[in-house]
C-alpha positions in Angstrom: -71.9 27.3 36.9 -74.5 27.2 39.7 -72.4 24.6 41.6 -69.4 26.9 41.6 -71.5 29.9 42.8 -73.0 27.8 45.5 -69.6 26.4 46.5 -68.2 30.0 46.8 -71.2 31.2 48.9 -71.3 28.2 51.2 -67.6 28.4 51.9 -67.8 32.1 52.6 -70.8 31.8 54.9 -69.5 28.8 56.9 -66.1 30.4 57.4 -67.6 33.8 58.2 -69.8 32.2 60.9 -67.2 29.9 62.3 -64.3 32.3 62.8 -65.8 34.4 65.7 -66.3 31.3 67.8 -62.7 30.3 67.0 -61.5 33.7 68.1 -63.4 33.4 71.3 -62.1 29.9 72.2 -58.6 30.8 71.2 -58.6 33.8 73.6 -60.1 31.8 76.4 -57.5 29.1 76.0 -54.7 31.6 75.4 -54.0 30.1 72.0 -52.5 33.4 70.6 -49.5 34.6 68.7 -47.5 36.9 70.9 -45.6 39.9 69.6 -41.9 39.6 69.2 -38.8 40.9 67.5 -39.5 39.2 64.2 -43.3 39.8 64.4 -45.1 42.6 62.5 -47.9 42.8 65.1 -47.9 44.5 68.5 -50.8 42.7 70.4 -51.5 39.1 71.2 -53.7 37.7 68.4 -55.3 34.3 67.9 -53.7 32.3 65.1 -56.2 29.6 64.3 -58.0 31.3 61.4 -57.0 28.4 59.2 -59.4 26.1 61.0 -62.3 28.3 59.9 -60.9 28.4 56.3 -60.5 24.6 56.3 -64.0 24.0 57.5 -65.5 26.2 54.8 -63.5 24.7 52.0 -63.9 21.1 52.9 -67.6 21.3 53.6 -68.3 23.3 50.4 -66.3 20.9 48.2 -68.0 17.8 49.6 -71.5 19.4 49.4 -71.4 20.9 45.9 -69.1 18.7 43.8 -71.3 16.5 41.6 -70.9 12.8 42.3 -69.6 12.1 38.8 -66.6 14.4 39.5 -66.0 13.6 43.1 -63.9 10.5 42.6 -61.2 12.8 41.2 -61.1 14.8 44.4 -60.9 12.2 47.1 -57.1 12.0 47.1 -56.9 15.8 47.1 -59.1 15.9 50.2 -56.8 13.4 51.9 -53.9 15.8 51.2 -56.0 18.6 52.6 -56.6 16.7 55.9 -52.9 15.9 56.3 -51.9 19.6 55.9 -54.7 20.7 58.2 -53.7 18.3 61.0 -50.0 19.3 60.9 -50.8 23.0 60.6 -53.3 23.0 63.5 -50.8 21.0 65.6 -48.1 23.6 64.9 -50.4 26.5 65.6 -51.4 25.1 69.0 -48.2 23.4 70.0 -45.2 24.2 67.8 -43.5 21.2 66.3 -40.0 20.5 64.8 -39.6 21.7 61.2 -38.6 18.3 60.1 -41.9 16.9 61.2 -43.8 19.6 59.3 -41.7 18.9 56.3 -42.4 15.2 56.5 -46.1 15.9 56.5 -45.8 18.1 53.5 -43.9 15.4 51.7 -46.6 12.9 52.6 -49.3 15.2 51.2 -47.2 15.8 48.0 -46.7 12.0 47.7 -50.4 11.4 47.7 -51.0 14.1 45.1 -48.3 13.0 42.8 -48.4 9.2 43.1 -52.1 8.6 43.7 -54.0 11.6 42.4 -51.5 11.8 39.4 -51.1 15.6 39.8 -47.7 16.1 38.3 -45.8 18.2 35.7 -44.9 16.1 32.7 -43.5 18.8 30.4 -41.2 21.9 30.6 -42.7 23.3 27.4 -39.2 23.7 25.9 -37.6 25.5 28.9 -33.8 24.8 28.7 -34.6 22.8 25.6 -36.7 20.2 27.6 -40.0 19.1 26.4 -41.5 15.9 28.0 -39.9 14.8 31.3 -38.9 11.3 32.2 -41.2 9.7 34.7 -38.7 9.9 37.6 -37.9 13.5 36.8 -41.6 14.4 36.6 -42.2 12.9 40.0 -39.3 14.6 41.7 -39.9 18.0 40.1 -43.7 17.8 40.9 -43.1 17.0 44.6 -40.5 19.8 44.7 -42.9 22.3 43.2 -45.7 21.4 45.6 -43.4 21.8 48.6 -42.0 25.1 47.4 -45.5 26.6 46.8 -46.8 25.4 50.1 -43.9 27.0 52.0 -44.0 30.1 49.8 -47.4 31.0 51.2 -46.3 30.1 54.7 -43.4 32.6 54.3 -45.4 35.5 52.9 -47.9 35.3 55.7 -46.3 38.0 57.7 -48.6 41.0 57.6 -52.4 41.5 57.8 -54.3 40.5 54.7 -51.4 39.6 52.5 -51.4 35.8 52.2 -55.2 35.7 52.1 -55.5 38.5 49.5 -52.8 37.0 47.2 -54.3 33.5 47.6 -57.7 34.8 46.7 -56.4 36.5 43.6 -54.6 33.4 42.5 -57.5 31.0 43.2 -59.9 33.3 41.3 -57.5 33.5 38.3 -57.0 29.7 38.0 -60.7 29.0 39.0 -62.0 31.2 36.1 -59.8 29.4 33.6 -60.9 26.0 34.9 -64.5 27.1 34.6 -64.0 28.1 31.0 -62.5 24.7 30.1 -65.3 22.9 32.0 -63.1 21.4 34.7 -65.8 21.7 37.3 -64.1 19.9 40.2 -61.0 22.1 40.0 -63.1 25.3 39.6 -65.1 24.3 42.7 -61.9 23.8 44.7 -60.6 27.2 43.6 -63.7 29.2 44.3 -64.4 27.4 47.6 -60.9 28.3 48.7 -61.5 31.9 47.5 -64.9 32.1 49.4 -63.4 30.9 52.7 -60.4 33.2 52.4 -62.5 36.3 51.6 -64.5 35.5 54.8 -61.3 35.2 56.8 -60.0 38.5 55.4 -62.9 40.3 57.0 -61.4 39.4 60.4 -57.8 39.7 59.3 -57.7 43.3 58.0 -56.1 45.8 60.4 -56.7 45.7 63.3 -56.5 42.0 62.8 -58.7 39.9 65.1 -57.2 36.6 64.0 -54.3 35.3 61.8 -54.6 32.3 59.5 -51.6 30.6 61.1 -49.9 27.6 59.5 -53.2 25.8 59.2 -54.4 28.4 56.8 -51.2 29.3 54.9 -50.1 25.7 54.3 -53.6 24.8 53.1 -53.7 27.8 50.8 -50.3 27.0 49.4 -51.4 23.4 48.8 -54.5 24.5 46.9 -52.5 26.9 44.8 -49.9 24.3 44.0 -52.6 21.9 42.8 -54.2 24.5 40.7 -50.9 25.6 39.2 -49.8 22.1 38.2 -53.2 21.2 36.8 -53.3 24.5 34.9 -50.0 23.5 33.2 -51.1 19.9 32.5 -54.7 20.5 31.4 -53.4 23.2 29.0 -51.4 20.7 27.0 -54.6 19.1 25.6 -56.2 22.4 24.6 -53.9 23.3 21.6 -56.9 23.8 19.3 -59.1 25.4 22.0 -59.6 29.2 22.3 -58.7 28.8 25.9 -55.2 27.4 25.2 -52.5 29.5 27.0 -49.1 29.8 25.4 -46.0 29.6 27.6 -48.2 28.0 30.4 -45.3 27.3 32.9 -44.2 31.0 32.7 -47.8 32.2 33.0 -48.3 30.0 36.1 -45.1 31.6 37.6 -46.5 35.0 36.7 -49.8 34.2 38.5 -47.8 33.0 41.6 -45.1 35.7 41.3 -45.3 37.3 44.7 -45.0 34.2 46.9 -42.5 32.5 44.5 -40.2 35.4 43.9 -40.1 36.5 47.5 -39.3 33.0 48.6 -36.5 32.7 46.1 -35.2 36.1 47.0 -34.9 35.6 50.7 -33.5 32.1 50.3 -30.7 33.5 48.1 -30.0 36.4 50.5 -29.8 34.0 53.5 -27.5 31.6 51.5 -25.2 34.6 50.5 -24.9 35.5 54.2 -24.0 31.9 55.1 -27.3 31.3 56.9 -29.8 28.5 56.6 -32.5 29.3 53.9 -35.1 28.6 56.6 -33.7 30.9 59.3 -36.3 33.7 60.0 -35.5 37.3 59.3 -37.2 40.6 58.2 -36.0 40.7 54.6 -39.3 39.7 53.0 -40.8 42.1 50.4 -43.6 43.0 52.8 -41.0 44.0 55.4 -39.4 46.3 52.9 -42.7 47.9 52.2 -43.3 48.4 56.0 -39.8 49.9 56.3 -40.7 52.4 53.5 -43.3 53.8 55.8 -46.5 52.0 54.7 -48.9 50.3 57.1 -50.0 46.7 56.8 -53.0 47.2 54.5 -51.2 49.7 52.2 -48.4 47.1 51.8 -50.9 44.4 51.1 -52.7 46.5 48.6 -49.6 47.3 46.7 -48.4 43.7 46.6 -51.9 42.5 45.4 -51.8 45.2 42.7 -48.3 44.2 41.6 -49.3 40.5 41.5 -52.3 41.5 39.3 -50.0 43.4 37.0 -47.8 40.4 36.6 -50.9 38.2 35.8 -52.0 40.7 33.1 -48.5 40.8 31.6 -48.2 37.0 31.6 -51.4 36.6 29.8 -50.8 39.4 27.3 -47.3 38.3 26.4 -48.0 34.5 26.4 -47.2 34.3 22.7 -43.5 35.2 23.3 -42.5 31.8 24.3 -41.9 30.2 27.7 -38.2 31.3 28.2 -38.6 34.9 27.0 -41.7 35.4 29.1 -40.0 34.0 32.2 -37.1 36.3 31.5 -39.5 39.3 31.4 -41.2 38.3 34.6 -37.9 37.9 36.5 -36.6 41.2 35.2 -39.8 43.0 36.3 -39.6 41.4 39.7 -36.0 42.4 40.1 -36.8 46.0 39.0 -39.7 46.2 41.5 -37.4 45.1 44.3 -34.6 47.4 43.2 -36.9 50.4 43.2 -38.2 49.5 46.7 -34.6 49.1 48.0 -33.6 52.5 46.5 -36.6 54.2 48.2 -35.7 52.7 51.5 -32.0 53.7 51.2 -33.0 57.3 50.4 -35.3 57.3 53.5 -32.4 56.1 55.7 -29.9 58.7 54.4 -31.5 61.8 56.1 -31.9 60.1 59.4 -28.2 58.9 59.4 -27.0 62.3 58.4 -29.0 64.0 61.1 -27.5 61.7 63.7 
């Protein structure tokens, strides 16, 4: 327990102290994100906050993970470094999407093939229980890539990606603490500590953005925690900490980044566009369109994500498929309500013109 508290505090303090220097250097070297048509900010802002987050996380994990547990983390840290390097390179000097994707695949390869972080069961979804080895590998790598990019895609307004990531890390971290998986709890709370420190500088008016360095790392951490949550839960059937419908609960915990990514991909495909083409159809853009500011939109989405987590845990007994159906229905209803609000706001302005 003390190791986890110390990991959280260390990550927080190091990131909190490092980020002001990063802001200063980024401004001197003109390493800033400029406003644009598809940007939600209006002033030039440094986008290297992920460097401070990475520093706090990596230092804290190495310092406070007991030696008997550390062997399980060495491959995870290798994946961290790959994602950090490609994210920092993209923040400083933008790279081709295919190169970024290749780096993500390499990190996922290390996690799945070497660290053995993979999903081996569907818990009865679509009638599937245990997965064949090849299917397990492919689906696990796909899951990691999707979650990494989901956090990258929701990082569009002040405080959102960091706040959602903190909520998710604290949720998974608490469960890992209860089942005595110390190394994973340290990873979760070190990430939460660094991200909370970053949020101090990211709330409106934002002095720095996390950039790809931060959002990709946050997504990687959450993908590891989600997969390990599903897998570790399998051996806890007789434990008071066993979670029924674990895959659907994991989706509920990650609902905002996952559902928003699925939603915008479907919309783009329906319009005949590439799923990766940028636009302003994300859920946070809809909230801004409804008249909210950045922090109000972020607060609503964090609250909604928290509601989904509570619903997932409360109705875990319903079975994986039924719980998944409820979560998707709730997400669609939330989006529909938001679209109706925006449509009603547009009608008076159109009628007046």
